MDAnalysis code that builds the backbone (N, CA, C; Angstrom):
import MDAnalysis as mda
import numpy as np

u = mda.Universe.empty(321, n_residues=107, atom_resindex=np.repeat(np.arange(107), 3), trajectory=True)
u.add_TopologyAttr("name", ["N", "CA", "C"] * 107)
u.add_TopologyAttr("resid", np.arange(1, 108))
u.add_TopologyAttr("resname", ["MET", "VAL", "LYS", "VAL", "LEU", "ASN", "LYS", "THR", "THR", "LYS", "VAL", "ILE", "PHE", "TRP", "ILE", "LEU", "ILE", "ILE", "LEU", "ALA", "ILE", "LEU", "VAL", "GLY", "ILE", "ILE", "VAL", "TYR", "GLY", "GLY", "MET", "ALA", "ASP", "GLY", "PHE", "SER", "LEU", "LYS", "PHE", "LEU", "VAL", "LEU", "PHE", "SER", "GLY", "LEU", "PRO", "PHE", "PHE", "PHE", "PHE", "VAL", "VAL", "GLY", "ALA", "PHE", "GLY", "LEU", "LEU", "TRP", "PRO", "LYS", "ILE", "LYS", "PRO", "ALA", "GLY", "GLU", "SER", "THR", "TYR", "ILE", "ILE", "HIS", "ALA", "LEU", "VAL", "LEU", "GLY", "VAL", "LEU", "PHE", "PHE", "ILE", "LEU", "PHE", "LEU", "LEU", "HIS", "THR", "TRP", "LEU", "ILE", "LEU", "PRO", "LEU", "ILE", "CYS", "PRO", "ASP", "PHE", "GLY", "ARG", "CYS", "LEU", "ASP", "MET"])
u.atoms.positions = np.array([
    [107.942, 97.510, 104.502],
    [106.739, 97.028, 105.227],
    [107.040, 95.769, 105.923],
    [106.515, 95.585, 107.108],
    [106.724, 94.412, 107.908],
    [105.919, 93.266, 107.325],
    [106.553, 92.131, 107.190],
    [105.847, 90.947, 106.647],
    [105.264, 90.207, 107.853],
    [103.947, 89.935, 107.770],
    [103.205, 89.252, 108.807],
    [102.879, 87.880, 108.280],
    [102.983, 86.906, 109.177],
    [102.703, 85.514, 108.750],
    [101.237, 85.445, 108.258],
    [101.046, 84.677, 107.200],
    [99.693, 84.553, 106.641],
    [98.734, 83.915, 107.615],
    [99.173, 82.954, 108.390],
    [98.317, 82.318, 109.375],
    [97.888, 83.294, 110.466],
    [98.825, 84.127, 110.837],
    [98.413, 85.177, 111.868],
    [97.334, 86.107, 111.357],
    [97.415, 86.574, 110.160],
    [96.403, 87.472, 109.635],
    [95.069, 86.706, 109.493],
    [95.080, 85.478, 109.061],
    [93.831, 84.708, 108.949],
    [93.169, 84.600, 110.282],
    [93.944, 84.336, 111.315],
    [93.388, 84.208, 112.661],
    [92.770, 85.537, 113.087],
    [93.429, 86.635, 112.835],
    [92.888, 87.940, 113.198],
    [91.575, 88.229, 112.472],
    [91.495, 87.868, 111.192],
    [90.322, 88.129, 110.434],
    [89.165, 87.223, 110.943],
    [89.467, 85.964, 111.259],
    [88.411, 85.083, 111.836],
    [87.969, 85.555, 113.223],
    [88.921, 86.130, 113.986],
    [88.485, 86.685, 115.292],
    [87.558, 87.838, 115.083],
    [87.783, 88.683, 114.056],
    [86.873, 89.819, 113.791],
    [85.479, 89.335, 113.415],
    [85.405, 88.259, 112.620],
    [84.152, 87.771, 112.207],
    [83.409, 87.138, 113.398],
    [84.110, 86.394, 114.192],
    [83.485, 85.819, 115.373],
    [83.081, 86.867, 116.377],
    [83.909, 87.945, 116.509],
    [83.557, 89.038, 117.392],
    [82.271, 89.732, 116.906],
    [82.173, 89.928, 115.620],
    [80.996, 90.540, 115.056],
    [79.711, 89.694, 115.380],
    [79.851, 88.403, 115.194],
    [78.717, 87.527, 115.509],
    [78.374, 87.562, 117.005],
    [79.414, 87.472, 117.874],
    [79.174, 87.512, 119.326],
    [78.579, 88.833, 119.779],
    [79.060, 89.937, 119.255],
    [78.517, 91.255, 119.602],
    [77.025, 91.312, 119.180],
    [76.743, 90.798, 117.965],
    [75.371, 90.773, 117.524],
    [74.488, 89.920, 118.412],
    [74.919, 88.763, 118.765],
    [74.098, 87.906, 119.615],
    [73.984, 88.468, 121.043],
    [75.015, 88.951, 121.595],
    [74.925, 89.474, 122.969],
    [74.127, 90.793, 123.032],
    [74.425, 91.738, 122.159],
    [73.738, 93.038, 122.230],
    [72.279, 92.941, 121.738],
    [72.117, 92.258, 120.600],
    [70.789, 92.232, 120.032],
    [69.928, 91.050, 120.422],
    [70.542, 90.062, 121.062],
    [69.781, 88.912, 121.518],
    [69.441, 89.037, 122.981],
    [70.417, 89.255, 123.852],
    [70.215, 89.235, 125.285],
    [69.989, 90.632, 125.896],
    [70.669, 91.639, 125.376],
    [70.603, 92.933, 126.058],
    [69.783, 93.993, 125.276],
    [69.088, 93.618, 124.302],
    [68.409, 94.571, 123.447],
    [67.357, 95.387, 124.182],
    [66.737, 94.869, 125.222],
    [65.741, 95.584, 125.975],
    [66.296, 96.697, 126.786],
    [67.583, 96.626, 127.082],
    [68.244, 97.653, 127.915],
    [68.695, 98.867, 127.153],
    [68.608, 98.867, 125.842],
    [69.136, 99.972, 125.036],
    [67.919, 100.589, 124.267],
    [68.096, 101.867, 123.909],
    [67.095, 102.497, 123.100],
    [67.181, 101.963, 121.647],
    [66.118, 102.064, 120.961],
    [66.029, 101.596, 119.565],
    [67.007, 102.347, 118.674],
    [67.110, 103.660, 118.892],
    [67.997, 104.466, 118.067],
    [69.448, 104.023, 118.291],
    [69.855, 103.743, 119.533],
    [71.156, 103.238, 119.779],
    [71.396, 101.933, 119.100],
    [70.472, 101.041, 119.143],
    [70.598, 99.687, 118.537],
    [70.794, 99.827, 117.008],
    [70.073, 100.720, 116.436],
    [70.171, 100.890, 114.953],
    [71.538, 101.481, 114.633],
    [71.957, 102.507, 115.332],
    [73.255, 103.123, 115.077],
    [74.421, 102.179, 115.410],
    [74.305, 101.489, 116.533],
    [75.370, 100.559, 116.980],
    [75.540, 99.364, 116.034],
    [74.486, 99.053, 115.267],
    [74.592, 97.893, 114.339],
    [75.710, 98.079, 113.296],
    [76.179, 99.287, 113.113],
    [77.279, 99.490, 112.175],
    [78.601, 98.893, 112.682],
    [78.785, 98.750, 113.975],
    [80.063, 98.202, 114.459],
    [80.213, 96.756, 114.245],
    [79.259, 95.885, 114.507],
    [79.417, 94.451, 114.077],
    [79.500, 94.307, 112.561],
    [78.719, 95.180, 111.842],
    [78.832, 95.124, 110.391],
    [80.253, 95.441, 109.936],
    [80.859, 96.455, 110.546],
    [82.239, 96.845, 110.194],
    [83.231, 95.703, 110.512],
    [83.075, 95.086, 111.646],
    [83.962, 93.944, 112.027],
    [83.821, 92.813, 111.022],
    [82.547, 92.509, 110.644],
    [82.322, 91.388, 109.735],
    [82.888, 91.702, 108.309],
    [82.673, 92.945, 107.891],
    [83.159, 93.330, 106.520],
    [84.707, 93.284, 106.485],
    [85.346, 93.823, 107.521],
    [86.820, 93.762, 107.558],
    [87.278, 92.337, 107.587],
    [86.675, 91.458, 108.382],
    [87.087, 90.050, 108.393],
    [86.876, 89.379, 107.080],
    [85.678, 89.649, 106.411],
    [85.401, 88.983, 105.128],
    [86.385, 89.471, 104.046],
    [86.642, 90.782, 104.021],
    [87.631, 91.313, 103.004],
    [89.043, 90.784, 103.256],
    [89.384, 90.651, 104.527],
    [90.667, 90.200, 104.880],
    [90.878, 88.707, 104.481],
    [89.862, 87.906, 104.704],
    [89.980, 86.497, 104.311],
    [89.966, 86.317, 102.798],
    [89.195, 87.168, 102.096],
    [89.122, 87.004, 100.632],
    [90.252, 87.716, 99.902],
    [90.984, 88.558, 100.527],
    [92.004, 89.335, 99.895],
    [93.039, 88.491, 99.137],
    [93.611, 87.448, 99.669],
    [94.604, 86.672, 98.988],
    [94.050, 86.017, 97.676],
    [92.756, 85.762, 97.667],
    [92.114, 85.118, 96.538],
    [91.808, 86.136, 95.401],
    [91.599, 87.393, 95.748],
    [91.206, 88.353, 94.760],
    [92.157, 89.510, 94.558],
    [93.311, 89.462, 95.184],
    [94.250, 90.541, 95.072],
    [94.784, 90.656, 93.664],
    [95.015, 91.861, 93.181],
    [95.445, 92.048, 91.794],
    [96.823, 91.578, 91.558],
    [97.035, 91.000, 90.384],
    [98.394, 90.454, 90.010],
    [99.204, 91.440, 89.219],
    [98.538, 92.352, 88.489],
    [99.201, 93.304, 87.700],
    [98.387, 94.584, 87.507],
    [98.935, 95.546, 86.768],
    [98.304, 96.825, 86.557],
    [96.894, 96.707, 85.901],
    [96.763, 95.796, 84.965],
    [95.514, 95.678, 84.218],
    [94.394, 95.093, 85.027],
    [94.658, 94.465, 86.150],
    [93.595, 93.848, 86.915],
    [93.082, 94.719, 88.029],
    [93.556, 95.910, 88.240],
    [93.117, 96.736, 89.313],
    [91.638, 97.100, 89.136],
    [91.117, 97.372, 87.958],
    [89.737, 97.694, 87.776],
    [88.842, 96.509, 88.113],
    [89.216, 95.314, 87.748],
    [88.471, 94.147, 88.054],
    [88.464, 93.913, 89.587],
    [89.562, 94.129, 90.194],
    [89.729, 94.009, 91.686],
    [88.798, 95.005, 92.382],
    [88.768, 96.220, 91.902],
    [87.887, 97.296, 92.497],
    [86.434, 96.894, 92.309],
    [86.080, 96.387, 91.149],
    [84.727, 95.999, 90.874],
    [84.274, 94.802, 91.743],
    [85.158, 93.800, 91.915],
    [84.810, 92.645, 92.788],
    [84.618, 93.107, 94.234],
    [85.547, 93.924, 94.753],
    [85.393, 94.438, 96.106],
    [84.107, 95.297, 96.303],
    [83.825, 96.112, 95.284],
    [82.623, 96.930, 95.319],
    [81.344, 96.093, 95.342],
    [81.284, 95.019, 94.510],
    [80.153, 94.183, 94.488],
    [79.992, 93.422, 95.795],
    [81.106, 92.942, 96.334],
    [81.103, 92.220, 97.632],
    [80.628, 93.112, 98.749],
    [81.126, 94.332, 98.817],
    [80.651, 95.251, 99.833],
    [79.221, 95.566, 99.635],
    [78.788, 95.784, 98.442],
    [77.381, 96.081, 98.110],
    [76.464, 94.944, 98.584],
    [76.835, 93.691, 98.351],
    [76.087, 92.572, 98.783],
    [76.010, 92.473, 100.304],
    [77.125, 92.681, 100.979],
    [77.137, 92.655, 102.415],
    [76.316, 93.838, 103.025],
    [76.350, 94.968, 102.366],
    [75.565, 96.120, 102.834],
    [74.091, 95.861, 102.660],
    [73.694, 95.269, 101.502],
    [72.286, 94.939, 101.320],
    [71.801, 93.926, 102.318],
    [72.607, 92.919, 102.640],
    [72.243, 91.971, 103.661],
    [72.036, 92.671, 105.025],
    [72.919, 93.597, 105.309],
    [72.776, 94.315, 106.573],
    [71.515, 95.182, 106.574],
    [71.305, 95.866, 105.489],
    [70.169, 96.851, 105.396],
    [68.808, 96.130, 105.271],
    [68.773, 95.071, 104.530],
    [67.441, 94.450, 104.266],
    [67.159, 93.190, 105.133],
    [68.153, 92.655, 105.831],
    [67.900, 91.517, 106.679],
    [68.124, 91.867, 108.168],
    [69.229, 92.462, 108.471],
    [69.557, 92.646, 109.865],
    [68.788, 93.835, 110.468],
    [68.828, 94.963, 109.827],
    [68.114, 96.144, 110.332],
    [66.612, 95.911, 110.498],
    [65.921, 95.267, 109.577],
    [64.514, 94.987, 109.840],
    [64.223, 94.083, 111.046],
    [65.202, 93.275, 111.388],
    [65.038, 92.433, 112.551],
    [65.158, 93.256, 113.795],
    [66.043, 94.274, 113.790],
    [66.182, 95.165, 114.935],
    [65.019, 96.081, 115.096],
    [64.592, 96.701, 113.953],
    [63.499, 97.640, 113.974],
    [62.640, 97.440, 112.714],
    [61.463, 96.718, 112.941],
    [60.650, 96.437, 111.762],
    [60.146, 97.650, 110.981],
    [59.889, 98.751, 111.661],
    [59.444, 100.005, 111.039],
    [60.639, 100.963, 111.077],
    [61.572, 100.772, 110.115],
    [62.858, 101.459, 110.229],
    [62.738, 102.988, 110.139],
    [61.818, 103.537, 109.394],
    [61.592, 104.971, 109.240],
    [61.261, 105.585, 110.617],
    [60.430, 104.931, 111.354],
    [60.059, 105.495, 112.715],
    [61.242, 105.345, 113.689],
    [62.047, 104.378, 113.553],
    [63.199, 104.173, 114.451],
    [64.126, 105.318, 114.390],
    [64.266, 105.961, 113.209],
    [65.175, 107.105, 113.068],
    [64.607, 108.425, 113.508],
    [63.270, 108.533, 113.590],
    [62.587, 109.745, 114.021],
    [62.607, 109.918, 115.527],
    [62.893, 108.913, 116.241],
    [62.872, 108.968, 117.726],
    [63.713, 110.029, 118.250],
])
């Protein structure tokens, strides 16, 4: 496996997080009126994906497993982290995009 400099990977993960924020601000702040509501709801997964990848990448060195016995703890920590990020996306971001989420999907 090719060894990549730790600083390079951190920069890439920070770029993904900043890209997620910029896409969110540009698409949902300035250009939201130009898109359909259904597109905005479905497209919200892309900035969420960028943010989650960046967050996991930055946290990986701190929570990576050291031995065989820690893999279950590692999986649980990653699962809880993803669950928290998903809840933030579902209960904070999506209601800002579409206050009546059920109707947004029926369109």
